[in-house]
Every structure is written in structure tokens, then in C-alpha cells.
N, C-alpha and C positions, 0 to 999 in steps of 0.2 A: 526409388528409395520408398519404404513404405510410411504410407499416412498414418500417423496418432491420432485414433478418434478420441474422444473426452466426452461423456455425455451424463445426464441425470434426469430425475424423478421429481415431480412436485404434487403428491397426493391431497387433495380436500377430500377430508370427512365432515359426512353428515354425525351431529351430535344430537343426542337427545336425554334430557334429567327428567328421571319418576319420581316425584317426590312421595311420601309417605300419605300423603292426604290425597293420592289418586291423582293427582294433576299433574301436568308437565311443567317445569320450571323454564323460564322465559330464555328462549337461544343464545339471544345477545348476551345477557348477564350469563350465562352457563358456561361460554364461550371465552368470556375475559376471567373467569373464575379456574377455568382449566390452564388458559396459558399462566395467571399467574401462580397456579400451583408448578407448574414447571420451574418459573423462573425461581420458586425457593429449593426447589429440589433437584434440578439438575446443574453439571459443572455449565455454566455458559457466560458469552455477555450479549450484552443489550445489540442490536443490530443499529443500524445508520439513523431510524426515525425514532430509535427508543420502542418502540412498541414489541417489538418481536427480539428473537432469539437466535445466535449463534452457538451450537453447542460443541463440545468438546471431541466428538467423530466428525465435525466437520458440518454438520448439515444445519438446516437455520428451520425451525419453528415460529410461527405467527397466524394471526386467525384474518383471514383474508373476505370479499366479499360475502352476503349472506350467512355473516357469523357460519363459518366453517373453519374449523382449525386446521392447517396445511402444515405439512412437513416436508421440505426442498430436501433430497439427497444432496451429500456431495459429489463434488464431480469425480468420476468415476473412468478408468483407462480400459477397462475392460467388461463386461455385459456381466458377469458373473459375481464382481463387487456391485454394480447399480442392484441386482436383482436383492443381493446381502442387504443391503443399505435399506433397499423397501423395507423388505422383512423387518428389519432391524425396530423401522419405524412404525411399523403396526403393533411391536410389540412394547416401545417405547410408549407411544399412546393409550394401546390399552393398561397397562400397569398405571398411566397418570391418572384415566379416567378411572380405577376401581379403588385406587388412594383417594381421590375427591369425592367418591361417593361414601367411603368409610370415613373420611374426616368429614360430615357437613352433617348435622341431626338432621334436616331437613329433607336429604337426598337419600333416595332406597336405593337408586342405581344409576349411575350415567351410561351411555352409549356410544357407542361407536361406528359405524359404517362406510362402508368401503364403495356402495354402490353411487352412480353418478346422477340420478335419474329421480324425478320424484312422482309417487302411483297418486299422491293424495287432491289433483286437480292443482295445485299450482302453477305448472307450466313451468317448474324449475330445472333446471341441470346444471352441475359443477364439474369442476377439472379434476382430471390426471395429466399434466400436461408431461410433454419432453425436451428436453433442450440439447442439443446437438451441437455442439463447435465444430465452425467449418471455416476455410480461408477461401472459397472461389468466390466469383461472382458471384450475390445473391438471387440478382435477377436471371441467371441460368439456373437455380434451381427448381422453382415450380413444376418446369415442363418433366425434367428428370425426374421428380419424386411423387407428381399427385397420383400417376397408375399403381405405385408401391403401396401409398396409405388408403387408396380406394381397394385394392384387391388383399393386403394382408389381415382384415376383416376375415377372412377362413379362419384364421389361429389367433387373431389379438382380440375377437368378439368379447364381450362381456357375458354377453347372452341376457335375455328379458324377453319384454313386452314392452311392444308401442305404448308410449304413454300418452301420447294422441289420441289414440282408437278409446273408444266409447266398450269395445270387448274386448278380447284376447286373440294379438297376434304376435306370436311369437318372432323373436329377430337376433339374429347374431350379434347385433350393435343395437343396443336402443340411442344411443348418440348421435347417431346416424341422423335421424329427423331433426335433430338440433342444428345439422348443418347445409344453411341453406345456399352456399354458395361455394367454387370451386375453390376461388383465393379471395381471403379479406384480412385487414388488420384489425376488427372488431372480434374481441374473444368472447364478448358478454352477450352479445347480441344477433349480431346477421354476420354469423359465424362463419370460416370458410374452413376447407378439407386442409388448405395451406392458408398457414398464418405469415403474412409479411412483417410481423413486429420482427425488430430487429437491434435487440437491446444488448450489443455483445458483453456488457460486465466484462471486460478485457480489454488488455492493452489497443491501438492499433492495430487494423491488420487483420484482426480476428470477426469471426460474426457466430452470432449464435441462432441457431433454426430451432423455432418455438413452437412445439407441435402440440395443438389442443383436441383433435378429431378422435384419442383414443379414450379409451377409460380403466378405471383399477378391477385388477386382475387380482385372482386369490389363485390360480394357479400357478407355481413357478417357473415348470417349462415354458407356459405362454409368454408369460413376462419377460423369461429369458430371451427367445422369439423375437418378439415385439421390438426388443431395445439390440439386440444382436443384427438383426437383419435390417433394420432403419439406419444403423450407424453404419452398417457396410456398404449400404447405396450412397450414405450421405460423403463416405472416404471415397467410393469411386468417383462421385464427382469431385472433389478434392484432387484426383490422383489422374484430372484429366478426361475421365472417360466419360460416355453418352449411355446412361445406364436405360433410362427409357426411352430412347429415340425406338420408333416404331411401336410404341406401346401408349402412346397417347389418346384419352378418351374423350367419343364426342362428346357426350354428357356425363361430367365425374361425378355430378352429385346425383344423379338418375342413376349412375351406375352403381354406386356406393350403397341407394337404398336395394337396387334391384339384388346385390349382394349378400348385403345384411337378411334381407327376407327368406335366404333361400338354404337351409340348411342343409339342403342336398349337394353342397357346390356346384351345381350345374348351369346355374345360370349366366346366359353370354350376353356380351354386350358391344355395341359399335364401337372400333377403334377408327380412326380419324383416316387410316389408308385402306378404311371401306370392310375390314375383315371383323368378325364377330369374334370376342372370345370371352371364357370362364375368367374366373381369381386365379382360380390353379395354371392355368395358362400363362398367365402374365407374371404369376411366381415365378413359376419356372423359368419365364426369361429371366430375369433378375439373377435368379439364383446361377445358372448356367454363365453368366458375365460374371459373376461373384467369383465363382469357383475359378474364371481362366482368369482376374486378374490377380486372386491370389496365386494363383502357380507360376504367375510374371512378376512375384514379390511387392506387388504395390499395397498390399492389404495386411494388416496388421498379425500377427502370430496365430492369436485366437481364432482369425477368419475360418480356418480349415474345420473345426469343432463344430463353429458355428453352421457352416455348409451342409456339412454330414447330417448336423440335426433339421437342418431346415428341408433337405433333401427327405428324409423321413420320415417328418411331417406331411411333407408334400403329397408323399405317396400313401400316406395313411388315406388322408384325405381325399386320396385321388379313390382308392378302391372301396372304401365305405367312411364316409364322414361319421356315421357312428360310431364308428370303434375308438374313436375322442372320446367317448364316454366317461371314461376315468382319466385324462389328462386335460384337457382343453374347457373352461369355465361354460363356453356357449354349450357346448355337448352334453357335460355332465348336466346341465338344467334342462337339456330338452327332454333327457332321458329322463329325469327324476320328474319334472313336469309332467309327462306323460302319461307316467305310472299313477302319478299324484290323479289326474284327470279320469284314471279307469281302463286305462289302456287305449292300442292307438286308435280302435274307433270312435272312443269317444273325442281323444284328440283331434282328429282330422274333423269332428263336428264342429269343433270350436267356432271353423270357419264360420262354416252356417247360419250360427247364434249372432256371431260378428256383423255377420251381413243384415241378419233381422235387428237386431239393435241399434246398426246404424240407421236402418229405415225409419225406425220407430222416435228414435231423436228426431232426428228430422223432420218427421214428422209434427212430434209435440214443439218445436220450433216457431210453428207456425201458427199457435196458439196461445193462449192466456197463460199455460203452465209451462212455457218457455224457462222460462226461471225458477220452476218449484220442482221440491222433490214429490216425485211421485213414485205410488205402490203399482206391485205388479198385475195384485190383482185390480186395481182403477184401471189402468191400461187395458187390459184387456174384461174389463166389468161392461155392463150395458152401459152404464152412463160415462163410457170413453170419449175423449174428444178424437180419438183418431180409430175408432172404428173402423172406420172404411179401410185404414190402411192394414189392422190386422186382420181383413177378410182377405185383403190383397197377395199379405203373406202368405198366408196361411196352404195353398197349395204347395210353393217353395216348401214350406217345414215337410209337408206330406211327399213330396218327391224325394228328401233326402233323409226318409226317414224318422223324420222327427214330431214333434206333437207341444202345442204352447203349452203343456204341463211340465214341461223339461226347462220354459226360459228361468223360472225362480233358480231352479237348481244349477243352471250356466252363472248364474250373478252371486252366489252363493260361492262356487266355484273359482269367480274370477276376484273378489275379494280375498279368499284364501291363500291362491297362486302371485298375485302380487304383496301379497304379508309375505309371502315365503322366498320372493325374489327380493325384498328390503331383506330381508333377514341370512340371505344367503352368505353376505360380504360382512355381517356384524364382526365386529373386532371378539377374543374370549368364547371362551367356551360354549356362549351361546347363539355361536352363528352356525346355518345348519354346511355349509363347507368344512368350516373346524371339526363338525361330530362326525361328516364325512371321512375327513381326512382321519381322524382319530380311530375310526372304527377300521381303518387299512381299505377303504373301499376306493382309494384312489391311489393315482401313480405318477404324480407331478412333481415330484422334489427332486431338485437339482444341486440343492446344497445340504450340509449338516448341520444340526440345529447351534452346535459350536461355532461355527461360522457365523449365525447369525448372533449368537450372542456377545462374541468380541465385538462386532461391528456398532454395538450399543454405546462403547465408550471409544471406539479405537478409531480413529481416521483412515482411510484409504493409505497406502504404502507408498504411493507417487502423487507427483503434482503437488500444486498449491491447496489442496485439501488437507492436504497431511500437514503444514504447515500452520493453514487456520486451525485445524483440529490441536496440535500439541500447542498453540499460544494461547487457545482458550481455557486450555487446561492450567497453565501455567497462571495466567491473570486473571483466570476468573474472580469478583469481587462481589461479594453481594450488600456490603456495607455504604460504597459507594459509586455511582457511574463515573468511575473513572476513564474506561475506555470504551469504545464503540465498535463493532465488527462489522463488516459486508465482504460481498463476495470478492472483491479487488483489495481488501487491505482491513488491516488492524487500526485504530485512531488512538494513541494515549492524549487524553486532553489535559490532563496534567500539564504534561512538559513537552506539548506541539510537537510530535511527531509521529510519522504511520509506519506501519510495517506493510512494505508497498510487494503486495496480489496479485500485480497487475498481469503479471505473465502466468497463465495458466498451468504451464508447466514448471513452474518454479520452486527450486530445488532447496536454494540457500536461503538463510533469511538477512533480510533488507532493509533495516529501519532508516529512514530519511524524515530530515526538517518537514514541516507540514503547518503552513501560515495559510490558513481558509479564508475564504470571503465572511463577510459579516453575515452574512445571511446564514449560513453552513456552520460556523462557528457558535451563531445561536442556537440554532437546531440541535447541535451536539453539547449545548452547555458550556460551550469553552469560551471563557473570559479573555485567552492572552496574555494573563499573567504568569502565570505556571502553575495557581492555586484555582482549584476546582470547589 
């Protein structure tokens, strides 16, 4: 019997408001105004807490911690649909931002960004989470899934720089440095590669895998593979298979960071069985098992196409990882930034300058200037508090064909590349990825534009998301808050009834009587009298 996967994506966006005065708008107030704009413009119902919205395409829009506008796609039954709704979400958010800026006399522009790390020194990271429905024993999942989550970074990484480095260290996945544990329930601090949170948002018997180790992606093909391959691994577990057997990692966190730091995709890490394995080898093993399960009729009909694309991508990465420079986020960035740096020799020199800067920062930390901003001229000058460290590092520079005159240029380049990485995933015409795409320099698309446009207002064709979207459109009311909407139902506060959506695969409308507990009724604004 074929497993029926169901999954979705939650994307948090960074938001910035530029004022005509040249200053930036307070982020929390701007995010609140953004959501209010959506509430007045879009066909929607308020969510259960009243702070967010469910939209007519079945998705949910709200503001998450850190004042990040977040859009969660509706539940999807195949990965192309999920990609479609993620891209529709981007388009919807960009449109809201543009109209918010035009409608406010103080605002010059409102910018939204897909990136997940902050290079400004705050140490912050925010999420692009995935959700996968499953029915197997939750405790069985980490062992089977962690090797996949660690090794998939070779095609799912967003690319960028280590935000915790004083220099420039390119990474396939900057998010990797914010994951100190293999397994954790915490999603905001001590994060884990595998997140144990199990909030099913469905009837008894279902569980929800909440994946927090991924990143927002611009490439449609990378996004398709991220969702499609992971959904198949979860489906194999639900089908009673053990896809992670023989692939357990000795140190998953270390392995993730090794893989994320290696654009050649050659790094090998120890497995629990004593062998060494690369990310490519781990992925090939998962792929072979998926192909076998599909041939035996255990996986959904779309699995064959995903497996073919999966195999094609692994072949490409095995032969020449750089050949993904028109398709995968990290490879596009790697090629672009190396060119920006001035070519391969200058790109390779970044590692030497990063080492020098790391040593200088460490030396300054032992002086009275540890918390001050200092200039290059001061550090290299006659009154430098780290003159002995400068002398010690000089032979290192000479051995690598460099000299101290290049330090200032390196810091300027660092600022430029970090800004470019922030702008890479900017929504709208100003984004670097968007510009490359317009110029025809990329080959990442798996969807037609018309498919994305329809997803702005039409929910998926199957499952409870279809019912939710259709009833949001039917019941939307801007004047009063009669209805509240959630993943598991729609509540009619005036008539005391609920549209039951607890079955994720519901296909028929089922309104039932609703008699909430007093605290729940108060939060919904329901008095129990039939009048709101």
C-alpha cells in the first residue's frame, strides 16, 4: 500500500522599512503594519489567537518572534504543489510590501528578504521550517532521518558566509553553525538537527515532523529536491523501512559542519560502523532505497520523478560540484562571489586573511580596545596595542604572497560580500537572484508562472487545505470577527459550531456543534449566547 505524504513549509522573512528621512522604521511596528495591510487587503479569516490570518489559498500569515512576517503554506500532497505555494507566498509578500510603502507617506520602501542569518553582529538566525505528516513511532525517526538531514546540504544549502567568523568563510549552509545539537526540542536557542517537537495539528494517530535545520531557497529545483527527498525518507519510515540503517554518524553536528564547509563535496566523516562516508555517498544510499521502495509500490506516484531528479543532481555534484552554478543556491553564490573577489587566486586568499583577522581579534581581546572599534591604520601603526602580533603574522602573509596593504581591501570586500549575500534573496526586482533570473543566467525553474499565480488565491486540490481555503473565501468578513480559523477547523463564534478539519485528508464538509471551555471561548470572543 502506498504511503500518502503531506507536507508544507513555513518561511520567516526579514523585513526593513526605509523612511524618506534616511532612517529605518522600527521593525516591530513595521511588521504589525504589514500584517494589518494584509488583513484589510486579502480574503482571510483571523486565526485562533486572533493575531494572524488564514488565507483563501489555505495558507497562514502571521508575525513570528523577532518581528519576522511568516507565511506557512497549506498542506500539500506532492512537492511541486509545495514549491508552487512557497513561490506564491513570495509573490504575495512582495506585493504587500510594495503597496504598504506606496500607501504610507513616511515610507520610501519596504524590503523583505529570504535569508536566514544576520551579518550585522546580532548573532540572530530565523527559520524556514518544514513540516511532514507521519504515523510511525516518533522515537524511531531520528536515527533514520538525521543522516539524510545532514548530507542533503549539498543540494539544499542556501550558501553564504559563516556569520560567526570575523573574516569570510564560505559555507554551503550558514544555518549549520546555529545547530549545536543532533537532537533538541528547542527551536530558538539550543537548536538540534532533528527537532523533537511533535505538535500534530491533526486527529489522534498522526504526528508532525518539524524540520528546523533547513534554509530559505531561491532555486525552485533545490526547493523541490529538499521537500521531495525528505518526504520520501519519511514515507519510507512510515512504510516500515529503515532507510538510515548503516548510515548513522558518529558526530552528526561535526559532520554537518564539515559538509557545509566543503564546496567540493569531497569531505568524508566517520560512520558508526567504522567506515568513512561523504555526503554524496550517504545520499546515494538513501536514493537507492527510495528507488527500491517505489518499485515495490510503497511510495507515492510522484516518487519516480523525484528519484530521477535526485539521481541527476547527485551525478552532477559527483562529477563537478561547480556545474550547479546555474541551479543550486550555494553554487550560484560560490561562482558569483569568487568572481566578485577578483578570481580564483583572490578567492583562495580569503582564507589567509580570515586567519590573520581571527588572530588580530584574539590579540585585541586582551587589551583595553577589546570592545572598541579600531581602524586598520591604528592596528598597523606605531602605537598599535598588538604590534607584536602584527610582527608575528608578517611571515605568514609573505609565505602566501600577501602583505599588510591588502588588509583594508579585504575588509572592504568583506562588507560588500556580506551585503550581497543579504540582498541575494531579497524579494522583488531588487534581489540579486531575481536579477540573474531575469537575465536568463539560471536554469532552476520547475514551474510555470501561471501555476504560481493561481496559487495566490486557489488552495491545493486535495485534503483539508482545499476545504479550508474554500470556506475562508466563503466566510471572509471584514466588519466583525464572527469566525476563527485554524489548521484543524473553522469556528463559528455566533452559532457555536465548528467545521472539523482534524483529518488532514478530509474531503467532505462536516460542521459540528461546538461548546468550548470558558477560557477558550473567551479567547475566541464567544459568549455562548449566539450573539457576538
